[in-house]
N, C-alpha and C positions, 0 to 999 in steps of 0.2 A: 490377573495381569502382571506383566514381565516389566521389567525397565523399559524394552524394546517399546513396550504398549504404551507405558506410561511419555516416553521420548515423543514418540510419536501425537499421542493426546494433547499434550503442551506446545509442542511445534505448533500444529493446527491451531490451538488457542490464540496463542501470539500471533497468526496470520492473520485471524479472523477479527484480533483485537486492534492490531493495526490498521486493517480496513475500513472497521469501523470509525478510528477517529480521523483517518482521513477521508473519508465521507462526511465527519461533522465539518471539518476545516474549508469542504467544495462547499457545503450547503450557506456557512457562513459567508463565505466568499461571495457568495450568491444573493444572499439577504442584503449584502450591503451594496448594490449594484454593479460588482464588477463582473468581469467573464474571466476566465483564466485562457490561459494559453495550452494549447494544443500538446508543446513540451513539458509542461507543469503536469494535464492529464492523465496522459498517458505513456510521459518520460519513464518511468520508472521499469516500467514493462518493456521497454525497446532495449532488449540484450544487446544487439548489435549495435545502439549507440556508445552503451558503457563499456565494452570493451574496445571500444576506439577512444576513450577516455582514459584509459589507463597508459 
């Protein structure tokens, strides 16, 4: 596996790992009886909104 393959593998791991922690945080909030606003649930995926904040 060349260096590009290793970079792709590491990047994939980082994305999956971040999603895992995000899921844990969301479940924890729900266990304590709270609801998360849609902006928090899906805000990080809204690229148009991110562009307007720059």
